[in-house]
N, C-alpha and C positions, 0 to 999 in steps of 0.2 A: 478802831472806835467804831460804832456803827452809824447811822445815817440818824439816828436814836438821839445818840449822845452816851451811846454805855462805852465802857473802854471794857477791850476782851485780853484778855494774857497774851503775851506773844509765845506765837505756836515754837519757832525754834531761833530758842533765845542766845545759842550758845554757837552756832551758825552766822545768825543777824551779828552778832554781838565783832566775831570773826571779820564780816566782810566791812565794820564798822574798822577793826583798825587799819586794816589791810585797806581802807581809803585815807587812815590818817587822821582819827578822830579821837580826839582827846576826852571831849564830855559825851555824856548818853543821856537823855530824856526817856525815860524805860515805866511805863504803868507802875502799878503799884502790885496789881493785878501778876503780875508777874516773877514776883520773889520767889515764888515757891521752884519758882524754876533756876534761878543762879546757882543752884548746886550743881547743873551739868553741866555748865559754864567751867574752864578751865581756871585754874587758880590768874596761871601764869600772862592770860587772857582779860581779867577780868583786873588785873594789878595796872594795866594801863590806861585805867579808865578813873575819869572822878563821876561819880554816877548821882542821876537824883531823879526819884522817885514822884510819879505825881497818880492823885486819884481820880480830877473828872477833866474836863475839856477847858477852863477856865484853867485850875492850876496849873496843867500841861502850857498854858499860854504864856500866864505872869516868869514859870517857871522859865521857859523860852527865852523871854522879852530880856529878865536880868539874868540868868545862870551861866549865858553865853558871855 
């Protein structure tokens, strides 16, 4: 997220999700702008997570509070 509040896509989604998996994460919030990069993530990594997508900072906070 930029200082202005716009949401940027995650650059290295596959590596980031692998780090989350190694750390024991079960649920992950991902910006909607990164959905096109899900194809780069191995299916065995994706299947380990419950994913939730957000569009704006308010949506991210609401999902972080109620998703977890």
